[in-house]
C-alpha positions in Angstrom: -6.0 -105.3 40.8 -9.1 -107.0 42.3 -9.2 -110.8 42.2 -11.7 -113.5 43.0 -10.3 -113.9 46.5 -11.0 -110.3 47.5 -13.7 -109.6 50.1 -17.3 -109.0 48.9 -18.1 -105.5 47.7 -19.8 -103.8 50.7 -21.6 -101.3 48.3 -23.2 -104.1 46.2 -27.0 -104.2 47.0 -28.1 -107.3 48.8 -31.5 -108.9 49.4 -33.2 -107.5 46.3 -36.1 -109.2 44.6 -35.0 -111.6 41.8 -36.3 -111.0 38.3 -35.5 -113.7 35.7 -35.4 -112.6 32.0 -34.6 -115.0 29.2 -32.8 -113.6 26.1 -31.8 -115.0 22.8 -29.2 -114.2 20.2 -30.6 -114.9 16.8 -27.7 -115.6 14.5 -28.2 -115.5 10.7 -26.5 -117.4 8.0 -23.8 -114.7 7.7 -23.0 -115.0 11.4 -24.6 -111.7 12.4 -26.6 -111.3 15.6 -29.9 -109.6 15.9 -30.2 -106.9 18.6 -33.2 -104.6 19.4 -33.2 -101.0 20.5 -35.4 -100.4 23.5 -38.1 -97.8 22.8 -37.3 -94.4 24.4 -40.3 -94.5 26.7 -39.3 -97.7 28.4 -36.7 -98.1 31.2 -33.2 -98.1 29.7 -34.7 -96.6 26.6 -32.4 -96.1 23.6 -30.1 -99.0 24.6 -29.6 -102.1 22.5 -30.4 -105.6 23.9 -30.8 -109.2 23.0 -34.5 -109.9 22.4 -36.4 -111.7 25.2 -38.4 -110.9 28.3 -39.5 -111.8 31.8 -40.0 -115.4 32.8 -43.5 -115.8 34.3 -44.2 -117.8 37.4 -44.2 -121.5 36.5 -42.7 -120.9 33.1 -39.4 -122.4 31.9 -36.8 -119.9 30.5 -37.0 -121.7 27.1 -40.8 -121.3 27.0 -40.4 -117.6 27.9 -37.9 -116.8 25.2 -39.9 -118.7 22.6 -43.0 -116.7 23.7 -41.2 -113.4 23.7 -39.6 -113.9 20.3 -43.0 -114.6 18.8 -44.6 -111.6 20.6 -41.7 -109.1 20.0 -40.4 -110.2 16.6 -43.0 -112.4 15.0 -40.7 -115.4 14.7 -41.2 -118.9 15.9 -38.3 -120.9 17.4 -38.5 -124.5 18.5 -37.0 -125.5 21.8 -34.7 -127.9 20.1 -33.2 -124.9 18.2 -32.3 -123.0 21.4 -28.7 -123.6 22.7 -28.0 -122.2 26.2 -24.8 -120.2 26.0 -24.3 -118.2 29.3 -26.1 -116.0 31.8 -25.9 -112.6 33.4 -26.4 -111.8 37.0 -26.7 -108.1 37.7 -27.9 -106.0 40.7 -29.9 -103.0 39.6 -31.1 -100.5 42.2 -34.5 -102.1 42.9 -34.1 -105.8 41.7 -31.5 -108.4 40.9 -31.6 -109.7 37.3 -30.7 -113.2 36.3 -30.7 -113.6 32.5 -29.9 -116.8 30.7 -28.8 -116.2 27.1 -29.7 -118.7 24.4 -28.5 -118.8 20.8 -30.7 -119.8 17.9 -29.6 -120.2 14.3 -33.0 -121.4 12.9 -36.4 -119.9 13.2 -39.6 -119.4 11.1 -40.6 -115.9 10.0 -38.8 -112.7 9.3 -37.9 -110.7 12.5 -39.7 -107.4 12.7 -40.1 -105.0 15.7 -43.7 -105.6 16.7 -43.4 -103.4 19.8 -41.9 -100.3 18.2 -38.3 -101.4 18.6 -35.7 -100.8 16.0 -33.7 -104.0 14.9 -30.3 -104.4 13.4 -28.0 -107.3 12.5 -24.5 -106.9 13.9 -21.3 -108.8 13.5 -20.3 -110.2 16.9 -17.0 -108.2 16.9 -19.1 -104.9 16.5 -21.6 -105.5 19.3 -19.5 -103.3 21.7 -20.3 -100.4 19.3 -23.9 -100.5 20.5 -24.7 -99.2 24.0 -26.4 -101.9 26.1 -27.9 -102.2 29.5 -25.4 -103.1 32.2 -26.6 -106.7 32.4 -26.3 -107.3 28.6 -22.8 -106.0 28.2 -20.9 -108.9 29.8 -22.7 -111.4 27.5 -21.1 -109.9 24.5 -17.6 -111.4 25.1 -19.1 -114.9 25.6 -21.2 -114.6 22.4 -18.3 -113.2 20.4 -16.0 -116.1 21.6 -18.7 -118.7 20.8 -19.4 -117.5 17.3 
């Protein structure tokens, strides 16, 4: 069994460009989490993910996630309603992804897929039933334990 004191994995890609993506788990009054299905024509199409998007140069992750929630879902979240929970760090083939995950329990508006994505509300214990990109998967246990 591998442990934290093992040597680094020689097959893990190194020196990749860093991409920061901020994501948010919207949690409704029933304790369900909103996830979105990536459109089939996008990379990782058909997989489910937490809403969010790329952090632009000079933009704070909180600002990026508020912008993305408005653009993607038509909801408005105040920064004071975003609680940082955890983050993912994952090496894809051509870039390294760093993804902070926030939780929000209050927002204005009704979430709708403004970019063609399907949405569904899922109980945290059922999130593993939905195939997710490699970076999103490890966030599920943290989210389930926090809720």
